[in-house]
N, C-alpha and C positions, 0 to 999 in steps of 0.2 A: 146476523149473517155468519151462513156455517161454515162457508171456505170451500175449497176445491178438495176432495177426496186424494190422497197421498198418491193412490194407485193412480190417479187420472193425472196428476201433475204434468207429465211429460207429455201427454196428448194436447192437455190444454194450451202448453206453451208452443206447441207445435202447430195448433191451430191459430193461436193469437198471431204467430208470424205470418201465416200462409193468409189471412185475414188482411193483415196490415197489406201485403203485395196484392191483393185481390182489390182493395178500397183503391189503390192506387189506378187501376185499370176503369173505374168509373169516369172519372174528370178525362182520362186518356181517349177516352171513346167517346167524349161528350154525353155522357149518360146524364151528370148532373150538374146541378148551379150550387155553389155557395156550400153548404152544410146539408143538403138535401141527399137521400138516398141512404142506404145501407146493405151491408151484406154479412147473413150470420152463419153460422155453421153450428150443426148437433155435435154434442159430446159423445162420443159412441159410448156404450156403458152406462151412461145416466141421464136423468131427464134435465139436462143441463145445456145450455148453448151460450156460443161465444160471439158477440156483436160489437159494434162500433157504440161509443157514448154519444150522446146527444148532443147537436148543436156545436161540435168540434170540427175545424176546419181541415181539409184532406191532407194538407202536409205535416199535418201535427197527429196525424193516426199511425202512432208506430205501434209495435208490439205490444209495448208497456200499457199503450193508452185503452186498449180493449178491455171489456168488462164480459164477467160470467154472469148470467141468471139462471134462475128454474124458469120452465114453461109458464109462469105464472106472471113472469116479469120481475121477481123478486132479486136483489142485488146478493151474488154469491161472492163475487171477488172485484174489486177494483174500487177506484176512487171517485168516478164520476157516475151521473144518472145514465142508464143505459138508454137508448134509441127510444124516441117515442112510437117505433113501429114493434117493441119486441114482444109486447102482448100477441100480434098478429103473426110474427113468427114463431112464437111459443106454441101459439093453439096449431099450426100447422104442423110442428115436430110432434105435437101429443096425438094427432088424428092422423096423420099421413107416416107411417113407420119407416117408409121406403124413402123418405126427405131426408139429405144429409147436409142441405144447404139452400137457403133462402137470400133474393136478392130483391129489392126494392129501388126503383128510380124515377125521375120525372121526364124521361127524356122526351126529345120534344115530338118528334112524329108518332109514336106509339100513345102517347099522352094526347096527343090531339085525337086520335080515334077515341081513345079513353073517353073525353068531354062529349064528343059525339053518341058516346053509347053505341059504337058502331065495331060489331068483330072486325078484323082483318081477314078476308077471304083468302082462300089457299089458291092463288093464281100464279104461284112459283115453285119450281122444283126445289128449291133449297128450304122454302116453306113446310112441302111435304118431307122433305129429308130429317127437319129439326123437330117441326111441329106437329107433323102427323095429320095436319088438317088445317082449317081455319084457328085463329087464335080469339078464344071466347071474351065473353065481357061479362065481367061479375056484377053483382049489385054494389050501388051506394052504399056505403057505411063512413060514421063518422068516425076520427081517431080517438085513440084513448082507452079502448078496451079491446075486446078479442071478436069485436064486429068484424073487422076486414078479414081476419084469419077465418072466421065462419063462411065467410063470401068466398074467400080463395079456396079452401077445401070441398065446399059445396059445388063451385063451379069446376074444379080439376078433377074431382072424383070421377072415374070413367073416362076421360077425356086422356088424350094420349099427348097433348100441348102441356110444355113446361112452362107455360106463360099466361097468365090471365091479365087483361085491362080491366083494372076494378074503376067502375063509371065515375067519370068525373074527378079522380085521381090520379091513377097510373099504372103502370105495368109491376106486378110481380111474376118473379120467376124461381122456379125449383128446379132440384137437381138431386142426382145423387149424394153429392157433394157440394161444398161451396164453388168448387171452380167452374162445375157443369153450369150451375146457376147462374155464373156469370157469362158464360159462354150464350146460355139461352137470352140474357138480358141483350146482350151486344147485338146478337141476330135479332131478335125483335124489333129493336129500333132500326135494323139496316132493313128489314123488309117491309115494316110500317112507313119507311120513307120511300122506297121503292114502289109500292102499289099505290102509295099515294101521288108519287109523281106519273104513273101509268093512267092514273083516272084522270090527269089533266087533258090527255086526250081521247079519252072513251073509257069504257065500262070495261075493264079487262075480264078474261074468259075464265072462269074457275076450272080447274084440271079436272079428270074424269075421278071419280071414286077409286077407281081399278088402279089407276095410273097413281096416285096419291098413297094408296096401298101398298104398292110394289116399290116405289120410292122409299117410302119409310123403311120399310123392311130391308133394305138394300143399307140404306144408311145407318142403320140401328146395329146391324148384323154382320156387316161384310167389309163396308168402307174402313178405312184407317188400318191402324198397327194393331195386331192382337196379341 
């Protein structure tokens, strides 16, 4: 185990604290059960990531519990084995340089769409805002190597969506940092639930592509504090 370079010490410690707080948002938003799910963050300036350890309950996920690995999943710092999804996270960071955070959950409604291998159609303005269109479905892949990561990258490359529903597995989200990826995970579940409910009364109409483009541009470039 090579250890974290001294010049990255402060940043790694900051990310560990941030991830401890962000992991608490997953059960708070009903996105996970038991020890499932994970949040990771890229360490700027190195091919390293910070992620939760495998199989640890959420109320024990302190900053000190977080582990650091390289993009191939090798442990660099920490006393516990990293999340079983570390290979997928590392593959995303290695192949999508603009991504600074990755989240995986098994949230109920989004995972139910993934179980059917069905994209969530863009029928809501909030979907256009955050996802820029439909939330796509990625290929089925078994956990244990970078196959899931490859599916995420293949599906989201060229897509405006920060979320992908991995077939019969669950949602993965990406963001410029870990907080943005958590936000996308929360909103993914929210729209998955709303569209599911709407379909109980009939098939909702997809927004016109021109309206989706307009809404996405406004939300990404005008909305909020700058």
